N, CA, C and O atoms as a GROMACS GRO file, in nm:
protein
  548
    1MET      N    1   3.174   3.373  -2.764
    1MET     CA    2   3.300   3.507  -2.723
    1MET      C    3   3.438   3.467  -2.795
    1MET      O    4   3.490   3.358  -2.818
    2PRO      N    5   3.467   3.564  -2.815
    2PRO     CA    6   3.570   3.548  -2.921
    2PRO      C    7   3.706   3.511  -2.821
    2PRO      O    8   3.724   3.550  -2.705
    3THR      N    9   3.790   3.430  -2.898
    3THR     CA   10   3.910   3.345  -2.844
    3THR      C   11   4.000   3.477  -2.794
    3THR      O   12   4.055   3.473  -2.684
    4ARG      N   13   4.012   3.585  -2.876
    4ARG     CA   14   4.091   3.745  -2.806
    4ARG      C   15   4.038   3.730  -2.692
    4ARG      O   16   4.126   3.696  -2.613
    5LEU      N   17   3.916   3.740  -2.634
    5LEU     CA   18   3.820   3.824  -2.517
    5LEU      C   19   3.860   3.739  -2.414
    5LEU      O   20   3.825   3.793  -2.309
    6ARG      N   21   3.946   3.580  -2.378
    6ARG     CA   22   3.891   3.483  -2.258
    6ARG      C   23   4.011   3.517  -2.214
    6ARG      O   24   4.100   3.570  -2.280
    7LYS      N   25   4.012   3.487  -2.108
    7LYS     CA   26   4.111   3.514  -1.956
    7LYS      C   27   4.198   3.429  -2.006
    7LYS      O   28   4.286   3.515  -2.014
    8VAL      N   29   4.249   3.337  -2.046
    8VAL     CA   30   4.358   3.267  -2.107
    8VAL      C   31   4.455   3.330  -2.146
    8VAL      O   32   4.571   3.333  -2.103
    9ARG      N   33   4.384   3.405  -2.268
    9ARG     CA   34   4.469   3.495  -2.329
    9ARG      C   35   4.566   3.591  -2.229
    9ARG      O   36   4.687   3.602  -2.247
   10LYS      N   37   4.496   3.654  -2.127
   10LYS     CA   38   4.531   3.720  -2.102
   10LYS      C   39   4.691   3.707  -1.982
   10LYS      O   40   4.801   3.762  -1.967
   11MET      N   41   4.605   3.593  -1.919
   11MET     CA   42   4.691   3.490  -1.792
   11MET      C   43   4.835   3.397  -1.848
   11MET      O   44   4.903   3.326  -1.774
   12ARG      N   45   4.859   3.418  -1.989
   12ARG     CA   46   4.967   3.331  -2.065
   12ARG      C   47   5.086   3.362  -1.962
   12ARG      O   48   5.100   3.470  -1.904
   13GLY      N   49   5.143   3.286  -1.952
   13GLY     CA   50   5.302   3.350  -1.885
   13GLY      C   51   5.262   3.332  -1.685
   13GLY      O   52   5.337   3.330  -1.588
   14SER      N   53   5.153   3.325  -1.696
   14SER     CA   54   5.106   3.339  -1.529
   14SER      C   55   5.144   3.280  -1.478
   14SER      O   56   5.203   3.312  -1.375
   15ARG      N   57   5.131   3.109  -1.538
   15ARG     CA   58   5.184   3.020  -1.423
   15ARG      C   59   5.035   2.957  -1.313
   15ARG      O   60   5.014   2.838  -1.289
   16THR      N   61   4.986   3.023  -1.285
   16THR     CA   62   4.916   2.948  -1.166
   16THR      C   63   4.764   3.024  -1.242
   16THR      O   64   4.662   2.966  -1.204
   17HIS      N   65   4.735   3.145  -1.344
   17HIS     CA   66   4.625   3.205  -1.398
   17HIS      C   67   4.536   3.272  -1.310
   17HIS      O   68   4.427   3.303  -1.357
   18GLY      N   69   4.559   3.296  -1.210
   18GLY     CA   70   4.482   3.341  -1.126
   18GLY      C   71   4.433   3.295  -1.017
   18GLY      O   72   4.370   3.358  -0.932
   19TYR      N   73   4.467   3.162  -1.016
   19TYR     CA   74   4.430   3.090  -0.904
   19TYR      C   75   4.531   3.040  -0.764
   19TYR      O   76   4.490   2.949  -0.692
   20GLY      N   77   4.636   3.096  -0.740
   20GLY     CA   78   4.652   3.134  -0.576
   20GLY      C   79   4.789   3.023  -0.627
   20GLY      O   80   4.830   3.004  -0.741
   21GLN      N   81   4.838   2.962  -0.492
   21GLN     CA   82   4.926   2.845  -0.529
   21GLN      C   83   4.915   2.763  -0.612
   21GLN      O   84   4.822   2.760  -0.693
   22ILE      N   85   4.998   2.690  -0.606
   22ILE     CA   86   5.060   2.586  -0.690
   22ILE      C   87   4.960   2.481  -0.713
   22ILE      O   88   4.944   2.402  -0.620
   23GLY      N   89   4.889   2.464  -0.819
   23GLY     CA   90   4.794   2.314  -0.769
   23GLY      C   91   4.634   2.348  -0.800
   23GLY      O   92   4.546   2.296  -0.869
   24GLN      N   93   4.646   2.466  -0.708
   24GLN     CA   94   4.450   2.443  -0.708
   24GLN      C   95   4.448   2.513  -0.826
   24GLN      O   96   4.523   2.602  -0.867
   25HIS      N   97   4.306   2.435  -0.898
   25HIS     CA   98   4.184   2.443  -0.991
   25HIS      C   99   4.288   2.357  -1.150
   25HIS      O  100   4.308   2.370  -1.270
   26ARG      N  101   4.317   2.289  -1.055
   26ARG     CA  102   4.378   2.186  -1.166
   26ARG      C  103   4.372   2.059  -1.137
   26ARG      O  104   4.385   2.042  -1.016
   27HIS      N  105   4.355   1.936  -1.213
   27HIS     CA  106   4.305   1.820  -1.198
   27HIS      C  107   4.142   1.806  -1.108
   27HIS      O  108   4.047   1.879  -1.136
   28SER      N  109   4.140   1.719  -1.020
   28SER     CA  110   4.009   1.678  -0.953
   28SER      C  111   4.011   1.755  -0.806
   28SER      O  112   3.901   1.747  -0.753
   29GLY      N  113   4.084   1.810  -0.748
   29GLY     CA  114   4.084   1.898  -0.641
   29GLY      C  115   3.971   1.962  -0.666
   29GLY      O  116   3.889   1.885  -0.615
   30LYS      N  117   3.897   2.069  -0.720
   30LYS     CA  118   3.780   2.138  -0.715
   30LYS      C  119   3.691   2.038  -0.682
   30LYS      O  120   3.620   2.036  -0.582
   31GLN      N  121   3.696   1.951  -0.775
   31GLN     CA  122   3.530   1.865  -0.748
   31GLN      C  123   3.570   1.742  -0.594
   31GLN      O  124   3.482   1.660  -0.566
   32GLY      N  125   3.665   1.745  -0.534
   32GLY     CA  126   3.678   1.659  -0.398
   32GLY      C  127   3.697   1.512  -0.568
   32GLY      O  128   3.663   1.397  -0.540
   33GLY      N  129   3.734   1.531  -0.672
   33GLY     CA  130   3.809   1.327  -0.641
   33GLY      C  131   3.728   1.298  -0.739
   33GLY      O  132   3.615   1.337  -0.769
   34HIS      N  133   3.812   1.216  -0.790
   34HIS     CA  134   3.792   1.147  -0.917
   34HIS      C  135   3.641   1.019  -0.888
   34HIS      O  136   3.659   0.913  -0.829
   35GLY      N  137   3.547   1.048  -0.925
   35GLY     CA  138   3.470   0.930  -0.973
   35GLY      C  139   3.398   0.908  -0.800
   35GLY      O  140   3.380   1.014  -0.739
   36ASN      N  141   3.362   0.788  -0.731
   36ASN     CA  142   3.306   0.831  -0.636
   36ASN      C  143   3.461   0.802  -0.494
   36ASN      O  144   3.454   0.713  -0.409
   37ALA      N  145   3.558   0.881  -0.504
   37ALA     CA  146   3.666   0.887  -0.433
   37ALA      C  147   3.615   1.022  -0.346
   37ALA      O  148   3.604   1.138  -0.387
   38GLY      N  149   3.582   0.958  -0.193
   38GLY     CA  150   3.526   1.068  -0.083
   38GLY      C  151   3.398   0.968  -0.030
   38GLY      O  152   3.383   0.957   0.092
   39LEU      N  153   3.322   0.907  -0.109
   39LEU     CA  154   3.193   0.871  -0.072
   39LEU      C  155   3.205   0.859   0.093
   39LEU      O  156   3.126   0.928   0.158
   40HIS      N  157   3.288   0.786   0.156
   40HIS     CA  158   3.289   0.751   0.279
   40HIS      C  159   3.331   0.906   0.383
   40HIS      O  160   3.286   0.914   0.497
   41LYS      N  161   3.390   0.981   0.342
   41LYS     CA  162   3.478   1.088   0.376
   41LYS      C  163   3.376   1.203   0.374
   41LYS      O  164   3.270   1.202   0.437
   42HIS      N  165   3.421   1.310   0.289
   42HIS     CA  166   3.369   1.438   0.252
   42HIS      C  167   3.258   1.465   0.188
   42HIS      O  168   3.199   1.573   0.188
   43LYS      N  169   3.213   1.314   0.104
   43LYS     CA  170   3.137   1.340  -0.007
   43LYS      C  171   2.993   1.260   0.076
   43LYS      O  172   2.881   1.256   0.026
   44TRP      N  173   3.022   1.212   0.182
   44TRP     CA  174   2.907   1.141   0.252
   44TRP      C  175   2.772   1.199   0.269
   44TRP      O  176   2.702   1.123   0.337
   45SER      N  177   2.705   1.317   0.229
   45SER     CA  178   2.627   1.402   0.253
   45SER      C  179   2.573   1.339   0.122
   45SER      O  180   2.473   1.267   0.113
   46TRP      N  181   2.642   1.372   0.039
   46TRP     CA  182   2.562   1.358  -0.141
   46TRP      C  183   2.528   1.239  -0.109
   46TRP      O  184   2.406   1.228  -0.091
   47LEU      N  185   2.604   1.122  -0.092
   47LEU     CA  186   2.598   1.002  -0.068
   47LEU      C  187   2.448   0.928  -0.028
   47LEU      O  188   2.380   0.842  -0.084
   48THR      N  189   2.434   0.991   0.074
   48THR     CA  190   2.299   1.015   0.156
   48THR      C  191   2.171   0.999   0.094
   48THR      O  192   2.081   0.916   0.103
   49ILE      N  193   2.193   1.117   0.022
   49ILE     CA  194   2.061   1.173  -0.050
   49ILE      C  195   2.052   1.113  -0.208
   49ILE      O  196   1.948   1.076  -0.261
   50HIS      N  197   2.186   1.110  -0.268
   50HIS     CA  198   2.104   1.046  -0.425
   50HIS      C  199   2.163   0.878  -0.434
   50HIS      O  200   2.108   0.818  -0.526
   51ASP      N  201   2.257   0.797  -0.360
   51ASP     CA  202   2.288   0.715  -0.354
   51ASP      C  203   2.318   0.630  -0.217
   51ASP      O  204   2.430   0.619  -0.167
   52PRO      N  205   2.196   0.571  -0.166
   52PRO     CA  206   2.164   0.538  -0.032
   52PRO      C  207   2.253   0.415  -0.040
   52PRO      O  208   2.364   0.416   0.014
   53ASP      N  209   2.211   0.319  -0.100
   53ASP     CA  210   2.210   0.182  -0.131
   53ASP      C  211   2.342   0.165  -0.175
   53ASP      O  212   2.361   0.046  -0.199
   54HIS      N  213   2.462   0.249  -0.200
   54HIS     CA  214   2.596   0.245  -0.280
   54HIS      C  215   2.696   0.119  -0.216
   54HIS      O  216   2.768   0.041  -0.277
   55PHE      N  217   2.665   0.132  -0.055
   55PHE     CA  218   2.770   0.024   0.015
   55PHE      C  219   2.658  -0.072   0.059
   55PHE      O  220   2.538  -0.055   0.035
   56GLY      N  221   2.704  -0.162   0.118
   56GLY     CA  222   2.629  -0.318   0.190
   56GLY      C  223   2.626  -0.393   0.071
   56GLY      O  224   2.649  -0.346  -0.040
   57ARG      N  225   2.594  -0.531   0.099
   57ARG     CA  226   2.548  -0.642   0.002
   57ARG      C  227   2.372  -0.615   0.012
   57ARG      O  228   2.291  -0.558   0.085
   58ASP      N  229   2.375  -0.690  -0.101
   58ASP     CA  230   2.220  -0.702  -0.156
   58ASP      C  231   2.192  -0.818  -0.138
   58ASP      O  232   2.242  -0.909  -0.204
   59PRO      N  233   2.055  -0.846   0.010
   59PRO     CA  234   1.990  -0.938   0.091
   59PRO      C  235   1.951  -1.047   0.007
   59PRO      O  236   1.991  -1.158   0.040
   60PHE      N  237   1.873  -1.036  -0.106
   60PHE     CA  238   1.850  -1.132  -0.220
   60PHE      C  239   1.971  -1.211  -0.288
   60PHE      O  240   2.000  -1.331  -0.299
   61ARG      N  241   2.018  -1.114  -0.320
   61ARG     CA  242   2.133  -1.182  -0.316
   61ARG      C  243   2.191  -1.294  -0.260
   61ARG      O  244   2.178  -1.251  -0.145
   62PRO      N  245   2.241  -1.396  -0.244
   62PRO     CA  246   2.369  -1.515  -0.146
   62PRO      C  247   2.483  -1.472  -0.242
   62PRO      O  248   2.497  -1.432  -0.358
   63PRO      N  249   2.557  -1.503  -0.130
   63PRO     CA  250   2.711  -1.503  -0.190
   63PRO      C  251   2.759  -1.596  -0.300
   63PRO      O  252   2.705  -1.707  -0.296
   64SER      N  253   2.846  -1.577  -0.396
   64SER     CA  254   2.844  -1.654  -0.475
   64SER      C  255   2.931  -1.752  -0.488
   64SER      O  256   2.958  -1.792  -0.601
   65TRP      N  257   2.995  -1.815  -0.364
   65TRP     CA  258   3.066  -1.925  -0.304
   65TRP      C  259   3.015  -2.050  -0.273
   65TRP      O  260   3.068  -2.161  -0.270
   66ARG      N  261   2.807  -1.980  -0.228
   66ARG     CA  262   2.763  -2.093  -0.183
   66ARG      C  263   2.676  -2.168  -0.312
   66ARG      O  264   2.627  -2.280  -0.327
   67ARG      N  265   2.685  -2.035  -0.402
   67ARG     CA  266   2.561  -2.058  -0.523
   67ARG      C  267   2.620  -2.219  -0.641
   67ARG      O  268   2.730  -2.249  -0.687
   68VAL      N  269   2.519  -2.268  -0.647
   68VAL     CA  270   2.562  -2.439  -0.763
   68VAL      C  271   2.521  -2.374  -0.875
   68VAL      O  272   2.406  -2.331  -0.879
   69SER      N  273   2.599  -2.360  -0.970
   69SER     CA  274   2.531  -2.282  -1.090
   69SER      C  275   2.465  -2.403  -1.144
   69SER      O  276   2.343  -2.393  -1.132
   70LYS      N  277   2.497  -2.496  -1.192
   70LYS     CA  278   2.432  -2.571  -1.258
   70LYS      C  279   2.360  -2.692  -1.198
   70LYS      O  280   2.433  -2.778  -1.148
   71TRP      N  281   2.223  -2.713  -1.196
   71TRP     CA  282   2.148  -2.858  -1.153
   71TRP      C  283   2.082  -2.892  -1.221
   71TRP      O  284   2.064  -2.812  -1.312
   72ALA      N  285   2.010  -3.010  -1.230
   72ALA     CA  286   1.902  -3.068  -1.255
   72ALA      C  287   1.784  -3.142  -1.204
   72ALA      O  288   1.807  -3.176  -1.088
   73ASN      N  289   1.699  -3.170  -1.232
   73ASN     CA  290   1.587  -3.244  -1.148
   73ASN      C  291   1.592  -3.359  -1.182
   73ASN      O  292   1.669  -3.397  -1.271
   74VAL      N  293   1.477  -3.470  -1.092
   74VAL     CA  294   1.540  -3.594  -1.152
   74VAL      C  295   1.407  -3.616  -1.266
   74VAL      O  296   1.400  -3.707  -1.348
   75GLY      N  297   1.352  -3.555  -1.256
   75GLY     CA  298   1.202  -3.514  -1.325
   75GLY      C  299   1.252  -3.473  -1.473
   75GLY      O  300   1.188  -3.485  -1.578
   76ASP      N  301   1.355  -3.432  -1.460
   76ASP     CA  302   1.454  -3.366  -1.636
   76ASP      C  303   1.518  -3.515  -1.693
   76ASP      O  304   1.520  -3.540  -1.814
   77LEU      N  305   1.552  -3.577  -1.624
   77LEU     CA  306   1.604  -3.683  -1.655
   77LEU      C  307   1.556  -3.736  -1.809
   77LEU      O  308   1.636  -3.747  -1.902
   78VAL      N  309   1.433  -3.761  -1.819
   78VAL     CA  310   1.396  -3.791  -1.958
   78VAL      C  311   1.441  -3.723  -2.074
   78VAL      O  312   1.447  -3.768  -2.188
   79SER      N  313   1.475  -3.597  -2.029
   79SER     CA  314   1.504  -3.519  -2.185
   79SER      C  315   1.626  -3.538  -2.171
   79SER      O  316   1.668  -3.537  -2.287
   80LEU      N  317   1.757  -3.565  -2.066
   80LEU     CA  318   1.848  -3.516  -2.061
   80LEU      C  319   1.920  -3.651  -2.144
   80LEU      O  320   2.017  -3.628  -2.217
   81ALA      N  321   1.874  -3.776  -2.132
   81ALA     CA  322   1.927  -3.901  -2.188
   81ALA      C  323   1.937  -3.919  -2.348
   81ALA      O  324   1.842  -3.922  -2.426
   82ASP      N  325   2.072  -3.930  -2.379
   82ASP     CA  326   2.107  -3.957  -2.547
   82ASP      C  327   2.030  -4.047  -2.570
   82ASP      O  328   1.923  -4.016  -2.623
   83GLY      N  329   2.059  -4.194  -2.537
   83GLY     CA  330   2.031  -4.265  -2.617
   83GLY      C  331   1.934  -4.387  -2.531
   83GLY      O  332   1.993  -4.461  -2.451
   84SER      N  333   1.823  -4.398  -2.548
   84SER     CA  334   1.744  -4.504  -2.421
   84SER      C  335   1.779  -4.651  -2.492
   84SER      O  336   1.826  -4.689  -2.600
   85ASP      N  337   1.725  -4.713  -2.361
   85ASP     CA  338   1.734  -4.862  -2.427
   85ASP      C  339   1.602  -4.906  -2.337
   85ASP      O  340   1.574  -4.882  -2.220
   86PRO      N  341   1.541  -4.970  -2.428
   86PRO     CA  342   1.367  -4.999  -2.418
   86PRO      C  343   1.374  -5.123  -2.276
   86PRO      O  344   1.275  -5.160  -2.214
   87LYS      N  345   1.476  -5.156  -2.258
   87LYS     CA  346   1.489  -5.238  -2.176
   87LYS      C  347   1.504  -5.210  -2.027
   87LYS      O  348   1.413  -5.215  -1.945
   88GLY      N  349   1.674  -5.168  -1.994
   88GLY     CA  350   1.743  -5.162  -1.901
   88GLY      C  351   1.745  -4.998  -1.850
   88GLY      O  352   1.687  -4.904  -1.903
   89ALA      N  353   1.818  -4.997  -1.748
   89ALA     CA  354   1.850  -4.870  -1.717
   89ALA      C  355   1.899  -4.780  -1.810
   89ALA      O  356   1.995  -4.830  -1.868
   90VAL      N  357   1.878  -4.688  -1.841
   90VAL     CA  358   1.970  -4.555  -1.883
   90VAL      C  359   2.081  -4.520  -1.845
   90VAL      O  360   2.059  -4.504  -1.725
   91SER      N  361   2.211  -4.491  -1.864
   91SER     CA  362   2.342  -4.414  -1.832
   91SER      C  363   2.298  -4.282  -1.888
   91SER      O  364   2.234  -4.259  -1.990
   92ILE      N  365   2.353  -4.194  -1.790
   92ILE     CA  366   2.330  -4.029  -1.815
   92ILE      C  367   2.446  -4.005  -1.754
   92ILE      O  368   2.446  -4.055  -1.642
   93ASP      N  369   2.562  -3.940  -1.785
   93ASP     CA  370   2.664  -3.854  -1.741
   93ASP      C  371   2.662  -3.716  -1.746
   93ASP      O  372   2.692  -3.641  -1.838
   94LEU      N  373   2.607  -3.685  -1.592
   94LEU     CA  374   2.559  -3.527  -1.609
   94LEU      C  375   2.698  -3.450  -1.551
   94LEU      O  376   2.676  -3.342  -1.498
   95GLU      N  377   2.809  -3.486  -1.555
   95GLU     CA  378   2.917  -3.411  -1.527
   95GLU      C  379   2.935  -3.396  -1.655
   95GLU      O  380   2.992  -3.289  -1.676
   96ALA      N  381   2.911  -3.456  -1.756
   96ALA     CA  382   2.971  -3.458  -1.887
   96ALA      C  383   2.898  -3.338  -1.994
   96ALA      O  384   2.932  -3.289  -2.101
   97LYS      N  385   2.763  -3.317  -1.892
   97LYS     CA  386   2.703  -3.224  -1.952
   97LYS      C  387   2.710  -3.085  -1.890
   97LYS      O  388   2.663  -2.981  -1.937
   98GLY      N  389   2.764  -3.099  -1.796
   98GLY     CA  390   2.780  -2.994  -1.712
   98GLY      C  391   2.712  -2.932  -1.580
   98GLY      O  392   2.720  -2.822  -1.528
   99ILE      N  393   2.627  -3.073  -1.543
   99ILE     CA  394   2.530  -3.060  -1.426
   99ILE      C  395   2.633  -3.056  -1.296
   99ILE      O  396   2.737  -3.121  -1.310
  100GLU      N  397   2.620  -3.006  -1.208
  100GLU     CA  398   2.694  -3.048  -1.069
  100GLU      C  399   2.645  -3.068  -0.969
  100GLU      O  400   2.705  -3.083  -0.863
  101LYS      N  401   2.484  -3.071  -0.990
  101LYS     CA  402   2.411  -3.130  -0.873
  101LYS      C  403   2.280  -3.207  -0.927
  101LYS      O  404   2.253  -3.195  -1.046
  102LEU      N  405   2.184  -3.297  -0.835
  102LEU     CA  406   2.103  -3.365  -0.936
  102LEU      C  407   1.986  -3.327  -0.806
  102LEU      O  408   2.015  -3.350  -0.689
  103LEU      N  409   1.907  -3.291  -0.831
  103LEU     CA  410   1.777  -3.224  -0.721
  103LEU      C  411   1.650  -3.324  -0.751
  103LEU      O  412   1.634  -3.381  -0.859
  104GLY      N  413   1.570  -3.337  -0.645
  104GLY     CA  414   1.416  -3.435  -0.618
  104GLY      C  415   1.355  -3.403  -0.696
  104GLY      O  416   1.296  -3.489  -0.761
  105GLY      N  417   1.343  -3.308  -0.719
  105GLY     CA  418   1.218  -3.247  -0.801
  105GLY      C  419   1.144  -3.351  -0.935
  105GLY      O  420   1.212  -3.394  -1.028
  106GLY      N  421   1.028  -3.372  -0.922
  106GLY     CA  422   0.943  -3.422  -1.073
  106GLY      C  423   0.987  -3.534  -1.020
  106GLY      O  424   1.068  -3.554  -0.929
  107ASP      N  425   0.886  -3.648  -1.127
  107ASP     CA  426   0.869  -3.737  -1.077
  107ASP      C  427   0.982  -3.902  -1.173
  107ASP      O  428   0.997  -3.881  -1.294
  108VAL      N  429   1.025  -3.992  -1.138
  108VAL     CA  430   1.067  -4.089  -1.206
  108VAL      C  431   1.011  -4.188  -1.286
  108VAL      O  432   0.971  -4.294  -1.236
  109THR      N  433   1.006  -4.169  -1.389
  109THR     CA  434   0.912  -4.276  -1.479
  109THR      C  435   1.000  -4.443  -1.509
  109THR      O  436   0.944  -4.542  -1.555
  110ARG      N  437   1.132  -4.435  -1.472
  110ARG     CA  438   1.219  -4.521  -1.577
  110ARG      C  439   1.333  -4.530  -1.492
  110ARG      O  440   1.358  -4.447  -1.405
  111ALA      N  441   1.414  -4.650  -1.523
  111ALA     CA  442   1.533  -4.676  -1.448
  111ALA      C  443   1.653  -4.562  -1.473
  111ALA      O  444   1.637  -4.528  -1.590
  112PHE      N  445   1.751  -4.498  -1.426
  112PHE     CA  446   1.854  -4.387  -1.444
  112PHE      C  447   1.946  -4.448  -1.350
  112PHE      O  448   1.920  -4.461  -1.231
  113ASN      N  449   2.074  -4.490  -1.416
  113ASN     CA  450   2.167  -4.488  -1.419
  113ASN      C  451   2.272  -4.321  -1.452
  113ASN      O  452   2.320  -4.284  -1.558
  114VAL      N  453   2.276  -4.259  -1.326
  114VAL     CA  454   2.309  -4.086  -1.308
  114VAL      C  455   2.475  -4.088  -1.288
  114VAL      O  456   2.500  -4.178  -1.208
  115ARG      N  457   2.572  -4.034  -1.322
  115ARG     CA  458   2.675  -3.998  -1.295
  115ARG      C  459   2.656  -3.856  -1.220
  115ARG      O  460   2.598  -3.775  -1.291
  116VAL      N  461   2.680  -3.822  -1.134
  116VAL     CA  462   2.684  -3.696  -1.099
  116VAL      C  463   2.757  -3.640  -0.993
  116VAL      O  464   2.747  -3.727  -0.906
  117SER      N  465   2.839  -3.528  -0.935
  117SER     CA  466   2.932  -3.486  -0.830
  117SER      C  467   2.833  -3.489  -0.707
  117SER      O  468   2.867  -3.557  -0.610
  118SER      N  469   2.717  -3.424  -0.703
  118SER     CA  470   2.655  -3.403  -0.546
  118SER      C  471   2.463  -3.414  -0.618
  118SER      O  472   2.415  -3.361  -0.718
  119TYR      N  473   2.401  -3.498  -0.518
  119TYR     CA  474   2.298  -3.491  -0.462
  119TYR      C  475   2.267  -3.472  -0.405
  119TYR      O  476   2.340  -3.453  -0.308
  120THR      N  477   2.051  -3.443  -0.381
  120THR     CA  478   2.020  -3.458  -0.268
  120THR      C  479   1.958  -3.636  -0.266
  120THR      O  480   1.957  -3.717  -0.358
  121GLU      N  481   1.898  -3.655  -0.088
  121GLU     CA  482   1.873  -3.797  -0.075
  121GLU      C  483   1.706  -3.822  -0.132
  121GLU      O  484   1.641  -3.927  -0.124
  122ARG      N  485   1.665  -3.700  -0.189
  122ARG     CA  486   1.567  -3.734  -0.219
  122ARG      C  487   1.552  -3.770  -0.304
  122ARG      O  488   1.477  -3.866  -0.321
  123ALA      N  489   1.644  -3.686  -0.443
  123ALA     CA  490   1.735  -3.707  -0.580
  123ALA      C  491   1.750  -3.926  -0.551
  123ALA      O  492   1.730  -4.010  -0.639
  124LYS      N  493   1.784  -3.951  -0.415
  124LYS     CA  494   1.861  -4.061  -0.470
  124LYS      C  495   1.703  -4.182  -0.446
  124LYS      O  496   1.669  -4.287  -0.499
  125LYS      N  497   1.659  -4.114  -0.363
  125LYS     CA  498   1.537  -4.226  -0.322
  125LYS      C  499   1.445  -4.285  -0.432
  125LYS      O  500   1.408  -4.398  -0.464
  126LYS      N  501   1.423  -4.160  -0.475
  126LYS     CA  502   1.321  -4.189  -0.646
  126LYS      C  503   1.407  -4.241  -0.736
  126LYS      O  504   1.355  -4.306  -0.827
  127LEU      N  505   1.553  -4.227  -0.736
  127LEU     CA  506   1.577  -4.258  -0.812
  127LEU      C  507   1.567  -4.451  -0.777
  127LEU      O  508   1.529  -4.541  -0.852
  128GLU      N  509   1.602  -4.455  -0.682
  128GLU     CA  510   1.642  -4.595  -0.647
  128GLU      C  511   1.485  -4.680  -0.604
  128GLU      O  512   1.475  -4.801  -0.584
  129GLU      N  513   1.360  -4.568  -0.596
  129GLU     CA  514   1.252  -4.672  -0.661
  129GLU      C  515   1.218  -4.730  -0.756
  129GLU      O  516   1.176  -4.843  -0.782
  130ALA      N  517   1.253  -4.593  -0.835
  130ALA     CA  518   1.274  -4.687  -0.988
  130ALA      C  519   1.340  -4.783  -1.002
  130ALA      O  520   1.306  -4.862  -1.089
  131GLY      N  521   1.414  -4.800  -0.950
  131GLY     CA  522   1.520  -4.856  -1.005
  131GLY      C  523   1.682  -4.886  -1.026
  131GLY      O  524   1.748  -4.989  -1.012
  132GLY      N  525   1.711  -4.767  -1.062
  132GLY     CA  526   1.774  -4.683  -1.061
  132GLY      C  527   1.909  -4.684  -0.957
  132GLY      O  528   1.908  -4.750  -0.853
  133LYS      N  529   2.000  -4.620  -0.991
  133LYS     CA  530   2.123  -4.592  -0.911
  133LYS      C  531   2.178  -4.442  -0.936
  133LYS      O  532   2.128  -4.368  -1.020
  134ILE      N  533   2.287  -4.404  -0.855
  134ILE     CA  534   2.389  -4.286  -0.861
  134ILE      C  535   2.524  -4.323  -0.814
  134ILE      O  536   2.575  -4.358  -0.708
  135LEU      N  537   2.567  -4.299  -0.955
  135LEU     CA  538   2.718  -4.353  -0.952
  135LEU      C  539   2.849  -4.188  -0.937
  135LEU      O  540   2.876  -4.111  -1.028
  136THR      N  541   2.891  -4.186  -0.827
  136THR     CA  542   2.941  -4.119  -0.763
  136THR      C  543   3.109  -4.145  -0.783
  136THR      O  544   3.128  -4.267  -0.781
  137GLU      N  545   3.188  -4.098  -0.794
  137GLU     CA  546   3.318  -4.092  -0.788
  137GLU      C  547   3.443  -4.010  -0.715
  137GLU      O  548   3.560  -4.040  -0.740
   0.00000   0.00000   0.00000
């Protein structure tokens, strides 16, 4: 359509361009708000059809404040050991490696002295049976 035949050319100077009182046909009022505005109010029926899982939590994702971000099993201590002493217990600082918790999975083949902030009872038992210990401060 040529520019000269458009409605805006005829309506120049009329302030509302034929849309009634001030504010009509401006901004986002004609669509009920920007983005997700009104999903709990006037866009509820749209939400129930097109996005029913929008509100609420995901039951398969636990709250982030309960999650321990970094952990290791006692079976992983052999690969985490920097230098190995063939005779005595090997010292490992898991806190320096960014590991927050030691879990009891796997087997302990030798004695380890492990520095970690938290651990499970099973991990402590396995380390002590192998001749090692857990150092916490």
